[in-house]
C-alpha positions in Angstrom: 83.1 109.3 111.1 81.2 108.0 113.7 83.0 107.8 117.4 84.8 104.5 118.0 83.8 105.3 122.0 79.6 106.4 121.9 79.3 105.8 118.3 77.8 109.2 117.7 78.2 111.1 114.1 81.0 113.4 114.5 82.3 115.6 111.9 84.7 118.3 113.9 88.3 117.8 112.7 90.6 118.5 115.4 94.0 117.8 113.6 95.9 116.1 110.7 98.8 114.4 111.4 100.5 112.6 108.4 102.4 108.8 108.7 104.9 107.9 106.0 104.2 104.8 104.1 107.2 102.7 102.7 106.0 101.8 98.7 107.9 99.8 96.3 111.4 101.0 94.9 111.0 103.2 91.7 114.6 102.8 89.6 116.5 101.4 92.6 114.9 104.6 94.7 112.8 104.2 97.9 109.6 105.6 97.7 107.5 106.6 100.5 103.6 108.2 100.9 102.5 111.1 103.1 99.6 109.7 104.3 96.8 111.9 106.5 95.6 110.5 109.8 93.0 112.5 110.8 92.1 113.3 114.6 88.2 114.2 115.6 86.8 115.6 118.6 83.6 114.2 119.7 81.0 116.7 121.8 79.5 114.0 123.2 82.1 111.8 124.9 85.0 114.5 124.8 86.8 112.1 123.5 89.7 112.4 120.3 89.0 108.9 118.1 91.6 108.9 115.0 90.2 107.8 112.0 90.3 104.0 111.3 91.6 102.6 108.0 93.6 103.9 105.6 92.5 105.7 102.4 95.2 103.5 100.3 94.0 100.4 98.2 96.0 97.2 98.1 96.3 96.0 94.9 
């Protein structure tokens, strides 16, 4: 991943949190997807950029 601030390549994962995304209901029951949101640490600028984009594909 490239840093969003200084545009240098970074691969040092700082932490991962999860976001709940609502999906289509199945048999009348609510469905939520637990999607990881990764935060990295940039050694060059000292910031913590978050991964942009979703690992989910839309159909």
